[in-house]
C-alpha positions as CSV (number, residue, x, y, z in Angstrom):
1,M,71.8,37.1,71.5
2,S,73.4,36.4,68.1
3,E,76.3,38.4,66.6
4,T,76.0,39.5,62.7
5,K,79.6,38.9,61.2
6,I,80.3,40.8,57.8
7,S,83.5,40.3,55.7
8,I,84.2,41.4,52.3
9,D,86.6,39.1,50.2
10,N,89.4,41.6,49.2
11,T,90.3,38.9,46.8
12,L,87.4,39.3,45.0
13,C,86.2,43.0,45.5
14,I,86.7,44.9,42.2
15,G,85.9,48.2,43.9
16,S,82.3,48.9,42.2
17,G,81.0,50.8,45.4
18,M,77.7,49.2,45.4
19,C,78.1,48.4,49.0
20,A,78.7,51.6,50.0
21,L,76.1,53.3,47.9
22,T,73.3,50.7,49.3
23,A,74.5,50.5,52.9
24,P,76.7,53.4,53.8
25,R,76.3,52.8,57.4
26,V,78.2,49.7,57.1
27,F,80.6,49.6,54.1
28,G,82.8,52.4,52.6
29,S,85.9,52.5,50.7
30,D,89.5,52.1,51.3
31,D,92.2,54.5,49.8
32,D,92.3,52.3,46.7
33,G,88.5,52.6,46.0
34,F,88.0,48.9,47.3
35,G,84.9,48.1,50.0
36,E,85.5,48.0,53.6
37,L,83.9,47.8,56.6
38,A,82.8,51.2,58.2
39,P,84.7,52.2,61.4
40,D,81.3,51.8,63.3
41,W,79.8,49.1,61.0
42,Q,78.3,47.3,64.1
43,S,75.9,50.1,64.6
44,G,74.3,49.3,61.3
45,A,74.6,45.6,61.0
46,G,70.9,44.9,61.4
47,D,70.0,47.2,58.6
48,P,68.1,45.7,56.2
49,M,70.0,47.1,53.4
50,V,73.1,45.1,54.1
51,K,71.2,42.2,52.4
52,E,70.5,44.4,49.5
53,A,74.3,45.4,49.4
54,V,75.2,41.5,49.3
55,R,72.8,41.1,46.4
56,A,73.9,44.1,44.4
57,C,77.8,43.1,44.8
58,P,78.4,42.1,41.2
59,V,81.4,39.8,42.2
60,Q,79.5,38.2,45.4
61,A,82.5,39.4,47.8
62,I,80.5,40.2,50.8
63,R,79.5,37.6,53.1
64,V,77.3,37.9,55.9
65,D,76.6,35.6,58.7
66,A,74.3,35.4,61.7
67,G,75.9,34.3,64.6
């Protein structure tokens, strides 16, 4: 069984919040408003909205790799 790996490039993230709005089971915001993975993000990794969050990110800071 392959494992999905999701990452956010913090050097690119501008804190638009589109990831958290699109796939809140996987993404959230840190104390400064920048994107981060939710504490239990693995449970939502297969959510089809993750792909939409990748597409919605205005700076393409999210990467999803299927293991």
